[in-house]
N, C-alpha and C positions, 0 to 999 in steps of 0.2 A: 328464462320465465318471462311472459309476457308484461308489456309497459303496463303501469298501473297496477300491477296483480298487489293484492291484500298478503302479507307475509304472515303464513300459518304456521303452526308445525308439519300439516300436511303438504304445504307447497315446498317448506324446505327439504323434507324428504325425496321429494322430486329433483332436487339441486343438492345432493350429498356430498360433505365435505372430502376431501381428498383423504385416503384409508390412512388411518394413523400407523405409523411403524411401530415396532418393538425396541426402536432405542430412541433415548432422547432426541440424538443429533438427528434422526429421521422426520421428527416432528417440528425441528426447525429452530434457529436462535433468534432471539428479541432482544434489543437494546433500547432502553427507555433512557432519553437524556433531557433532564430539564431540573426545575427544583433551586429553589434559592436557600440558605440557611435558614430560612423560617419556614420553608415551606417542603423539607423534602418527604413529606406524605404521601403529596401528589403523586410522586415518582414511584413510590412503592405501590399505593394501590394500583396503577396502570401495569407495574411488573407485575404484580400477584394475579392481575384478572387475565394477564396473559399466559400467566403459567395454567391459570385453573380452567380454561379453555383449552387446554391443551398443549402450548408451545413446550417445546424441551429443554432448551436453554434459556437463563436469562443473565443480560447484564445492566446494572444501574450507573449512569454518571450523574454525579451529584455533585455540591458542593464541597470543598475537602473537610472543611469543619466539622459536617455532618456525617460524612462519608464512612468513619469507623461504628459510629451508631447506627447508618442502615444496614450495615454489613451483620450486625448483630440482629437487629429487627428481622431482616429478610438473608437469613442463612441459605436460602437456595441461591443466590445471586452472587455474582463476582460485582463488585462494586469499585466503580472509580471516581478519584475525587479531582474535580475540575476546576482550577485558580480561577478561570475565566468566569465561572459561576459564583466567585465571591469577590475578587480583588481585581480580575481584569487579565485577559488574555496573555500569554506569552507563547514563543516558538514551541516549547517543550509542552504545552498545553494542546495544542493543536497536534503534536506527534502523538500525544498521549491518545487523543481521540479517534486521531486516526487508525493505531495500533487496535483499537477498543473497537472500531467498526467493522474490522476485516474479517469476512466470513458472517455476516449478519444477514439473517432473510430479512427480516422487517426491525423496523427504526421507527421509534417512537418518540418525537422531539416537541417540547413545551410544556409538559405537565408541569406546575410548580414554577414557572420562569415567573418574573417579576419587573424584567426590565428591559427595555427592545433593542438597547445596543447588545447584551448579552443575548438575546434571541438570535437577533441577527448575526452576529459572531458564530452562534451554535449552529443555525441551521446553513450557514456557508459552507464551514466546515464538512459538515454531513452531504451538502450536496457535491462538493468537490472530492469527495473519498468514497462515496455508496458504490457499489458494483452496480453493472446494468441491471443483474437479476434481483438487487434489493427493493422490497414494498416500502413506502413511508407512510406515516400516518402524523398529519400536522394536528396541533391542539393549541388552545391558549394563545400565550404571547408567540408563537411560532407561526399563528393565524395573522395575528395582527401587525408583523412583517412581511407578510409575503405578497402584499400590493407593492411594495418597493424592489421587490427582486427586479432584475431584468431581465426581459423575454428570454436571452439564453438561457437562464438558470431555469426558468421555469419549462422551458422546451426539455430539459434534461430529465424532469421528473414528471412528464407528461402523461397519463394514463398509466402510471404508478403508483399512484397518491391517493390518500383518503383524506379528507378533511372533516371535520366534527366540530362546527362551531356551535355557538349559543347566539341568540338574537343580537347583541352587540356586536360579536364578531363577526357576524354573516353582512351587518351592517359596515364595517369597516372595510370588509374583502369589497363588498360594492360601491363602495364609496358614498354611501347614504348615510340619510340617519335612520337611527333605530324604531322610531316610530313608523316610517315610512315603512319598514322592512314589516313590523307587527300589522301594518295593515294589508301587506299582501298574503296570497293564498300560501302556504307552508309549501307545497310543490313549486310552486312557481319562483320561490327563492333558492329551493334547491336545484332547479333547474338552471337557473340564471349563473348559480356559483359554480355547477359544474361544466358548465358551458365557458367560462370565462377563465378558467384554471385547469382544464381539459384534466378534472379530476373526478373521483366519486364522492358523494356529499350525504353525510349523515347528518339531517338537519331537522330536531322536532320529531322523532319516529319516521320522518319522510327521507327516502333514500333517492339519489338521482345519480347517473351517471353521464360522460359525456355526449353519448349518444340521445338524450335527452328520454331516456327510460326510467321511469319511477317505479319505486316499491311503496306500501305505505305498511307501519307494524301498528296494531293496533294495541289497546290495552295500556299498561303503565299507570303510576298512580303519581297524585301531586306529590307525594313521598320521595319521588325520584331528584327533586329540584333540590337537592341537599348538597352540601359542601363532597367535594370530592367526587360525586355521582360522575361527573364528565369525565374523569380521571379512568374510571372503572371502564368505560365505554371504548374511550381511546386505545386500551390497553386491551381488553378484548379484541377489536380489531385488528390491533398487531399480533397479538397471538394465533389467529387465524391464517392471516399472511402469511405468518411465520410457517403454519402446516400446510400452506401450497394453496389457499384459497386464492380465488382472482380478488382484486379490490371490489368489486360491487357484490360478489358472495360474502365475503368477508362482512363487508359494512351491513347486509341484509340480516344475517346469521348474526353477527353481534348487536346490532339494536333490537333484534327478536329477543335475545338471551337477557338483555339488560331488562327491557320492558317485562318481560317476565318473572323474572327475579324480583321486582317490584309487586307484581301482582301476587307473587307467593308471599312475600314479605308483610303485604299491610293487612291481612288477616291475622296472622300471628303477632304481628308488633304495632300494627295500626296505620291508618291513610296517611298520616306524618309521623316521623321521630324514628325511623330506621336508619342505619349508617350507611355509608358507603362502604365500610370493610365486611359490612352483610351482604350489601349486593354483592360482592366479591365471591361471599362464602356460597351463594344460592347456585353460582354460575356452572358447577359441573351436574348439579341436579336436574338444571333447563336444560341443558345440553344433553343428556341423556335421555330427558323425555324426548325431546324434539327428534333426536335421532332414530329413537325405538319403532 
């Protein structure tokens, strides 16, 4: 796709997703890691979004106190309880996470995290463990600790990571004030982030890659600015990465699906008031229409 192209269903058909295989394993394995004891829903939303866009196998890593509840709420997923997300990390916790990470094609880190130290520990283990083939999505608190990572760690994930920041997270990533970020053109912010972190960035429906290419998704309603909506976007990106899409393609498709799901919900529910879980449920319909 050309630089600055508007992302439409027609444009996406010219950039088709990898063919979905008949086996769940051929459609990729996703791990979503995050959530505190009070916010496991963020991990569940991201994981369900990954499945709704076609990923084949899902695992969730959450705080141990909520792991049984999450396992019941999301019976499609393998659920791992990590003490580090509640009481602090131990050696066995790192071993458990490393075992959970084995063989995953895409890892989404950050949804629902509420503590910088826990986010840093989680991200360090993921970066040390993920194979060279694995693609990453960083969201929420995982974005907050990214500027503090050493260059060597950033080099290991360069060109295979997607960032999904909001404006406050973008400001932290760029070491500036949120007001200054809000005053900049959206595309300029996305380009700066992509260049600094050698990542694909989806920021306010503008996607940028490290080469400076940009894409823009039109549509979307104010109702998308609701609790859990960003977790849905991050999970959709991870699901498409697991299916074999490259980072820019996954970000463009997922951002389009997310925005168009809002467009579909607004006439039925209202411009405000639809829920993140309803966005998740719209994703398969939007995907089928985009691919038709």
